[in-house]
FIROTI-906953 format. One record per residue (C-alpha): residue number from 1; residue in one letter; x, y, z. Coordinates in Angstrom, 1 decimal, m for minus. Example, Ala and Ser with C-alpha at 12.3 -4.5 7.8 and 13.67 -1.06 7.14 Angstrom:
<nodes>
 pos code      X      Y      Z
   1    A   12.3   m4.5    7.8
   2    S   13.7   m1.1    7.1
</nodes>
This chain:
<nodes>
 pos code      X      Y      Z
   1    X   13.1    4.6  m17.0
   2    X   11.1    1.8  m15.5
   3    X    8.2    1.7  m13.1
   4    X    7.2   m0.3  m10.0
   5    X    4.0   m0.4   m8.2
   6    X    4.3    0.3   m4.5
   7    X    1.2    0.8   m2.2
   8    X   m1.0    1.2   m5.3
   9    X    1.1    3.9   m6.8
  10    X    3.2    3.8  m10.0
  11    X    6.7    5.0   m9.2
  12    X    9.4    5.9  m11.7
  13    X   12.7    4.1  m10.9
  14    X   16.0    3.2  m12.5
  15    X   16.4   m0.4  m13.9
  16    X   18.9   m1.2  m11.1
  17    X   16.3   m0.2   m8.4
  18    X   13.6   m2.2  m10.2
  19    X   15.7   m5.3  m10.3
  20    X   16.6   m5.0   m6.6
  21    X   13.0   m4.4   m5.7
  22    X   11.7   m7.5   m7.5
  23    X   14.6   m9.6   m6.3
  24    X   13.6   m8.8   m2.7
  25    X    9.9   m9.5   m3.6
  26    X   10.8  m12.9   m5.0
  27    X   13.0  m13.7   m2.0
  28    X   10.2  m12.8    0.4
  29    X    7.7  m14.9   m1.6
  30    X   10.2  m17.9   m1.5
  31    X   10.6  m17.6    2.3
  32    X    6.9  m17.3    2.9
  33    X    6.4  m20.5    0.9
  34    X    9.0  m22.3    3.0
  35    X    7.4  m21.1    6.2
  36    X    4.1  m22.6    5.1
  37    X    5.6  m26.1    4.4
  38    X    5.2  m28.8    7.0
  39    X    8.2  m30.7    8.2
  40    X    8.4  m34.5    8.8
  41    X   10.4  m35.6   11.9
  42    X   11.5  m39.2   12.1
  43    X   12.3  m40.5   15.6
  44    X   14.2  m43.8   14.9
  45    X   14.7  m44.4   18.6
  46    X   10.9  m44.5   19.4
  47    X   10.0  m45.6   15.9
  48    X    7.7  m42.6   15.5
  49    X    7.0  m40.2   12.7
  50    X    5.8  m36.7   13.6
  51    X    4.6  m34.0   11.3
  52    X    5.7  m30.6   12.5
  53    X    3.1  m28.2   11.3
  54    X    4.2  m25.1    9.4
  55    X    5.8  m22.4   11.4
  56    X    2.8  m20.2   11.1
  57    X    1.2  m22.2   13.9
  58    X    4.2  m22.2   16.0
  59    X    2.3  m22.0   19.3
  60    X    0.4  m25.2   18.4
  61    X    3.8  m26.9   17.7
  62    X    5.0  m25.9   21.2
  63    X    1.9  m27.4   22.8
  64    X    2.3  m30.6   20.8
  65    X    5.8  m31.1   22.3
  66    X    4.4  m30.6   25.9
  67    X    5.7  m27.0   26.1
  68    X    3.4  m25.1   28.5
  69    X    1.8  m22.2   26.6
  70    X   m0.6  m20.0   28.5
  71    X   m3.3  m17.8   27.1
  72    X   m1.1  m14.7   27.7
  73    X    1.9  m16.3   25.9
  74    X    3.8  m13.7   23.9
  75    X    5.8  m15.2   21.1
  76    X    7.8  m12.0   20.5
  77    X    8.9  m11.9   24.2
  78    X    9.8  m15.6   23.9
  79    X   12.0  m15.0   20.8
  80    X   13.7  m12.0   22.5
  81    X   14.4  m14.2   25.5
  82    X   15.9  m16.9   23.4
  83    X   18.2  m14.3   21.7
  84    X   19.3  m12.9   25.0
  85    X   20.0  m16.4   26.4
  86    X   22.2  m17.1   23.3
  87    X   24.0  m13.7   23.8
  88    X   24.6  m14.6   27.5
  89    X   26.1  m18.0   26.5
  90    X   28.5  m16.2   24.1
  91    X   29.4  m13.7   26.8
  92    X   30.1  m16.5   29.4
  93    X   32.4  m18.2   26.9
  94    X   34.5  m15.0   26.9
  95    X   35.1  m15.1   30.6
  96    X   38.4  m16.4   32.2
  97    X   38.1  m19.9   33.5
  98    X   38.3  m18.8   37.2
  99    X   35.6  m16.2   36.6
 100    X   33.4  m18.6   34.8
 101    X   33.8  m21.1   37.7
 102    X   32.6  m18.5   40.1
 103    X   29.5  m17.6   38.0
 104    X   28.6  m21.2   37.2
 105    X   28.8  m22.3   40.8
 106    X   26.9  m19.4   42.3
 107    X   24.2  m18.9   39.6
 108    X   23.8  m22.2   37.8
 109    X   24.7  m24.8   40.5
 110    X   23.2  m22.7   43.3
 111    X   26.2  m23.2   45.6
 112    X   26.5  m20.8   48.5
 113    X   29.1  m18.0   48.1
 114    X   30.8  m19.3   51.3
 115    X   31.2  m22.7   49.7
 116    X   32.6  m21.3   46.5
 117    X   35.0  m19.1   48.5
 118    X   36.2  m22.1   50.4
 119    X   36.6  m24.2   47.2
 120    X   38.8  m21.4   45.8
 121    X   40.7  m20.9   49.1
 122    X   39.7  m17.2   49.3
 123    X   37.7  m15.2   51.9
 124    X   34.0  m14.6   51.5
 125    X   34.6  m10.8   51.1
 126    X   37.2  m11.4   48.3
 127    X   34.7  m13.6   46.5
 128    X   32.0  m10.9   46.8
 129    X   34.4   m8.3   45.3
 130    X   35.3  m10.7   42.5
 131    X   31.6  m11.5   41.8
 132    X   30.8   m7.8   41.5
 133    X   33.7   m7.3   39.1
 134    X   32.8  m10.3   37.0
 135    X   29.1   m9.3   36.8
 136    X   30.2   m5.8   35.5
 137    X   32.5   m7.4   33.0
 138    X   29.8   m9.9   31.9
 139    X   27.3   m7.1   31.4
 140    X   29.8   m5.2   29.2
 141    X   30.4   m8.4   27.2
 142    X   26.7   m9.1   26.9
 143    X   26.0   m5.6   25.6
 144    X   28.9   m5.7   23.1
 145    X   27.6   m8.9   21.4
 146    X   25.5   m8.3   18.4
 147    X   22.0   m9.9   18.3
 148    X   22.1  m13.5   17.1
</nodes>
């Protein structure tokens, strides 16, 4: 039997468990080291070199690239929002072309529903029914997609 130290306690484990435990510890250490390394970005178009600070000061990096960061900025909420946006993009790709056209025009191009209905040659009421159906379908697709 082998031992590992976890939370200051010596725990008796099998050799297989010990190898797995230390493999994960080494992997964690490797990724933490990668997180702390700065990156160099070369912009050949503007002939500039920028040093992207390590990911531990991510908020400072955002400020550096003119991204507005307020004092109440919540990085966790920002990451969750990015994941949800990516899920929405995937869900939109799964819609039929005609359904996607309706959603894009109403929600992304801010066209009036009457205009979209006229473009499609359907009544305003029919468009409202289709929109309601599409949004339900989009919600189901969104919920079925695994987090990115």
